[in-house]
MARTORTOR-383056 format. One line per 8 residues: number of its first residue (from 1); for each residue y, x, z of C-alpha. Coordinates in nm, 3 decimals, padded with zeros to 5 digits. Example, Ala and Ser with C-alpha at 12.3 -4.5 7.8 and 13.67 -1.06 7.14 Angstrom:
2
1 = -00.450:01.230:00.780; -00.106:01.367:00.714
This chain:
350
1 = 00.000:00.000:00.000; 00.333:00.158:-00.101; 00.645:00.151:00.112; 00.814:-00.189:00.071; 01.183:-00.274:00.056; 01.313:-00.523:00.309; 01.318:-00.805:00.054; 00.963:-00.721:-00.064
9 = 00.845:-00.720:00.297; 00.989:-01.062:00.374; 00.838:-01.199:00.052; 00.492:-01.062:00.142; 00.507:-01.213:00.492; 00.603:-01.551:00.351; 00.305:-01.532:00.115; 00.077:-01.472:00.413
17 = -00.016:-01.116:00.316; -00.061:-00.988:00.671; -00.139:-00.623:00.748; -00.270:-00.445:01.055; 00.027:-00.215:01.107; 00.399:-00.246:01.032; 00.669:00.015:01.079; 01.036:-00.096:01.061
25 = 01.327:00.146:01.083; 01.680:00.194:00.951; 02.046:00.132:01.033; 02.023:-00.247:01.014; 01.856:-00.265:01.355; 01.939:-00.631:01.411; 01.742:-00.739:01.105; 01.456:-00.497:01.179
33 = 01.418:-00.637:01.529; 01.454:-00.997:01.417; 01.187:-00.955:01.148; 00.954:-00.786:01.401; 00.984:-01.076:01.643; 00.959:-01.344:01.376; 00.642:-01.177:01.250; 00.505:-01.175:01.606
41 = 00.585:-01.546:01.640; 00.414:-01.620:01.309; 00.097:-01.434:01.407; 00.070:-01.529:01.773; 00.196:-01.860:01.921; 00.345:-01.845:02.270; 00.052:-02.028:02.428; -00.184:-01.749:02.316
49 = 00.018:-01.452:02.441; -00.096:-01.415:02.800; -00.401:-01.207:02.708; -00.324:-01.113:02.347; 00.034:-00.984:02.339; 00.159:-00.641:02.444; 00.506:-00.485:02.442; 00.545:-00.108:02.472
57 = 00.865:00.097:02.476; 00.894:00.447:02.334; 00.986:00.584:02.677; 00.665:00.442:02.830; 00.443:00.499:02.528; 00.081:00.595:02.586; -00.137:00.672:02.285; -00.452:00.615:02.488
65 = -00.326:00.270:02.596; -00.261:00.179:02.233; -00.607:00.303:02.141; -00.758:00.074:02.405; -00.558:-00.219:02.269; -00.684:-00.145:01.916; -01.043:-00.170:02.038; -00.995:-00.495:02.233
73 = -01.087:-00.829:02.078; -00.852:-01.129:02.099; -00.920:-01.391:02.367; -00.905:-01.755:02.247; -00.686:-01.644:01.956; -00.720:-01.505:01.605; -00.561:-01.170:01.685; -00.379:-00.948:01.931
81 = -00.022:-00.841:01.854; 00.155:-00.537:01.997; 00.524:-00.459:01.957; 00.614:-00.092:01.998; 00.989:-00.037:02.026; 01.169:00.295:01.970; 00.870:00.524:01.931; 00.985:00.862:01.798
89 = 00.695:01.076:01.674; 00.905:01.388:01.734; 00.854:01.331:02.106; 00.474:01.308:02.091; 00.244:01.589:02.194; -00.022:01.697:01.944; -00.306:01.522:02.132; -00.108:01.198:02.159
97 = -00.019:01.211:01.793; -00.382:01.258:01.695; -00.490:00.971:01.922; -00.223:00.744:01.772; -00.326:00.822:01.414; -00.692:00.758:01.497; -00.607:00.425:01.666; -00.426:00.316:01.350
105 = -00.718:00.427:01.133; -00.975:00.244:01.345; -00.806:-00.090:01.412; -00.935:-00.406:01.245; -00.644:-00.570:01.055; -00.821:-00.906:01.078; -00.793:-00.911:01.459; -00.520:-00.660:01.552
113 = -00.159:-00.602:01.450; 00.074:-00.324:01.561; 00.446:-00.368:01.487; 00.657:-00.055:01.533; 01.034:-00.107:01.515; 01.340:00.092:01.615; 01.666:-00.028:01.767; 01.797:00.267:01.967
121 = 01.655:00.591:01.823; 01.741:00.789:01.512; 01.416:00.874:01.334; 01.605:01.065:01.066; 01.788:01.298:01.310; 02.123:01.225:01.147; 01.993:01.258:00.790; 01.891:01.000:00.529
129 = 01.515:01.063:00.534; 01.265:01.045:00.820; 01.191:01.363:01.011; 00.866:01.541:00.924; 00.661:01.398:01.214; 00.791:01.044:01.165; 00.723:01.071:00.791; 00.367:01.183:00.868
137 = 00.314:00.877:01.089; 00.455:00.643:00.825; 00.249:00.801:00.548; -00.063:00.752:00.759; 00.025:00.386:00.822; 00.073:00.332:00.450; -00.253:00.513:00.367; -00.438:00.287:00.611
145 = -00.309:-00.026:00.437; -00.007:-00.088:00.661; 00.350:-00.152:00.556; 00.650:00.075:00.613; 00.997:-00.070:00.555; 01.342:00.077:00.593; 01.625:-00.164:00.677; 01.933:00.016:00.543
153 = 02.288:-00.109:00.563; 02.357:-00.237:00.211; 02.682:-00.308:00.033; 02.768:-00.666:-00.072; 02.742:-00.592:-00.447; 02.389:-00.459:-00.395; 02.273:-00.802:-00.273; 02.408:-01.017:-00.558
161 = 02.078:-01.018:-00.752; 01.879:-01.101:-00.438; 02.108:-01.397:-00.360; 02.105:-01.530:-00.715; 01.725:-01.495:-00.750; 01.662:-01.676:-00.422; 01.900:-01.960:-00.512; 01.736:-02.001:-00.853
169 = 01.412:-02.103:-00.679; 01.585:-02.415:-00.547; 01.779:-02.497:-00.863; 02.109:-02.364:-00.733; 02.336:-02.080:-00.842; 02.636:-01.884:-00.714; 02.892:-01.665:-00.888; 02.865:-01.288:-00.829
177 = 03.201:-01.296:-00.651; 03.087:-01.565:-00.407; 02.752:-01.389:-00.358; 02.937:-01.074:-00.248; 03.155:-01.288:-00.021; 02.849:-01.444:00.144; 02.685:-01.103:00.187; 02.995:-00.961:00.355
185 = 03.014:-01.257:00.593; 02.657:-01.190:00.705; 02.708:-00.814:00.742; 02.468:-00.759:00.449; 02.170:-00.862:00.663; 01.901:-01.002:00.430; 01.746:-01.213:00.703; 02.078:-01.374:00.796
193 = 02.170:-01.420:00.429; 01.839:-01.593:00.356; 01.891:-01.828:00.650; 02.234:-01.923:00.518; 02.102:-01.964:00.162; 01.842:-02.215:00.285; 02.120:-02.409:00.454; 02.347:-02.397:00.148
201 = 02.066:-02.497:-00.091; 01.976:-02.797:00.122; 02.341:-02.903:00.131; 02.407:-02.859:-00.243; 02.073:-02.994:-00.363; 02.121:-02.834:-00.703; 02.395:-02.677:-00.915; 02.666:-02.436:-00.811
209 = 02.732:-02.334:-00.453; 03.107:-02.282:-00.425; 03.324:-02.078:-00.191; 03.434:-02.404:-00.029; 03.072:-02.479:00.063; 03.029:-02.129:00.204; 03.343:-02.162:00.417; 03.227:-02.503:00.539
217 = 02.871:-02.411:00.635; 02.840:-02.037:00.695; 02.916:-01.886:01.035; 03.136:-01.581:01.080; 02.938:-01.259:01.055; 02.765:-01.148:01.372; 02.920:-00.801:01.370; 03.276:-00.940:01.354
225 = 03.223:-01.173:01.651; 03.046:-00.899:01.848; 03.336:-00.664:01.780; 03.582:-00.925:01.909; 03.369:-00.959:02.222; 03.357:-00.582:02.272; 03.732:-00.545:02.233; 03.796:-00.828:02.481
233 = 03.567:-00.660:02.735; 03.737:-00.323:02.695; 04.091:-00.457:02.732; 03.989:-00.664:03.034; 04.009:-01.017:02.891; 03.705:-01.168:03.059; 03.774:-01.527:02.953; 03.791:-01.433:02.586
241 = 03.483:-01.214:02.618; 03.261:-01.487:02.759; 03.398:-01.744:02.513; 03.296:-01.506:02.233; 02.954:-01.464:02.395; 02.908:-01.843:02.415; 02.997:-01.867:02.046; 02.733:-01.607:01.960
249 = 02.473:-01.784:02.174; 02.555:-02.117:02.003; 02.440:-01.957:01.677; 02.102:-01.883:01.841; 02.158:-01.506:01.837; 01.899:-01.334:02.057; 02.040:-01.134:02.354; 01.867:-00.809:02.259
257 = 02.004:-00.835:01.904; 02.350:-00.904:02.045; 02.318:-00.603:02.274; 02.240:-00.383:01.974; 02.540:-00.508:01.776; 02.775:-00.490:02.076; 02.659:-00.135:02.145; 02.734:-00.053:01.783
265 = 03.089:-00.181:01.828; 03.132:00.037:02.138; 03.005:00.337:01.942; 03.256:00.265:01.663; 03.539:00.261:01.917; 03.411:00.572:02.093; 03.393:00.768:01.768; 03.742:00.655:01.675
273 = 03.881:00.747:02.016; 03.730:01.096:02.015; 03.849:01.144:01.656; 04.207:01.054:01.755; 04.192:01.293:02.051; 04.050:01.569:01.833; 04.300:01.517:01.552; 04.050:01.390:01.295
281 = 04.125:01.123:01.035; 03.959:00.793:00.945; 03.819:00.956:00.631; 03.656:01.225:00.849; 03.476:00.959:01.055; 03.369:00.763:00.746; 03.222:01.079:00.594; 03.065:01.233:00.904
289 = 02.899:00.914:01.033; 02.798:00.743:00.705; 03.041:00.450:00.715; 03.056:00.421:00.336; 03.080:00.049:00.261; 03.189:-00.020:00.621; 03.529:00.148:00.617; 03.675:-00.166:00.771
297 = 03.485:-00.091:01.094; 03.655:00.249:01.119; 03.999:00.105:01.043; 03.959:-00.159:01.313; 03.829:00.095:01.565; 04.118:00.335:01.503; 04.362:00.047:01.546; 04.211:-00.086:01.868
305 = 04.105:00.231:02.052; 04.456:00.358:02.123; 04.502:00.194:02.463; 04.137:00.208:02.573; 04.058:00.498:02.811; 03.783:00.730:02.690; 03.624:00.712:03.036; 03.589:00.334:03.007
313 = 03.418:00.367:02.670; 03.175:00.619:02.818; 03.110:00.394:03.116; 03.057:00.095:02.889; 02.804:00.279:02.676; 02.611:00.391:02.985; 02.601:00.030:03.114; 02.480:-00.102:02.778
321 = 02.217:00.172:02.758; 02.081:00.073:03.099; 02.090:-00.292:02.994; 01.875:-00.205:02.691; 01.619:-00.036:02.918; 01.620:-00.333:03.158; 01.572:-00.588:02.879; 01.265:-00.402:02.758
329 = 01.109:-00.339:03.097; 01.202:-00.628:03.329; 01.108:-00.995:03.336; 01.466:-01.103:03.409; 01.618:-01.336:03.149; 01.784:-01.108:02.887; 02.087:-01.340:02.879; 02.147:-01.276:03.248
337 = 02.111:-00.899:03.200; 02.362:-00.900:02.913; 02.612:-01.108:03.110; 02.574:-00.875:03.409; 02.642:-00.575:03.185; 02.955:-00.736:03.044; 03.075:-00.819:03.397; 03.020:-00.457:03.510
345 = 03.230:-00.322:03.224; 03.502:-00.580:03.287; 03.520:-00.473:03.654; 03.556:-00.101:03.566; 03.833:00.077:03.754; 03.932:00.442:03.719
């Protein structure tokens, strides 16, 4: 099985072509995580998860534990499903790496599924391609019949064909200009775009989907609302921050996805602040941190970081990092953990 693009992956899942191992990585972490969890939900209903579902973080990863899971049979269910978040092969010892590869080779894809996905680690070490050890793991997954998919940040014009092809299936169409507009509203997330296209197709029935329809039915992009929330938190406007959070929740955004996007906004502001202090320009940040196609994020961050103390940005990032760990390791409602993190940052005092 070759490496699949994000659109090819989603198409294969919809067709019911289920594999034993999946590996999702890339800069569009919100979509990668959402696809991982939707795939889990498709394969294993909630009522079957007590004995058949496992969640493992990269920091607590045990190759021998995963090997044991691969050998176990499902109990009153068709399969077991394991989500492995933020595993970086660069951190594995040789014995653990060998055990992991063997577990993947030996698992029965009819009864067992491993879903690896990343939200908080850079498997490319700042470059475009996977590091050698991560590439070896992905090649092995592909060789064993699994699927490896990168979720890159795409530009709006790169998604026009995808949007038009998907609309054609329902007898609708959209101009290239409006397709780019829709893609930009949804932060170029294929999963979010597809959700909105289903809504727009149902509304239009057939024929052209106009900009007026898009403005009427499509929500503001997640990243924009999360950035507004982040800025409100950092300038101490608690009321605005929690109103923005309620708006995001009303769109059924999952807390862990929100945490990822909010953390990204904090990182944008932190990079801008350190660039200003160091005398670097917006173009320097765009070039050094691969913001091509997202220059607007750098412009906004440079504009808004001026009156935000660097220490508060550092504190905020540390709180969000701990919140990420807590969400993945505690039974506490993730919404409560996210709200607690926001409250901590709002109460920051020098």
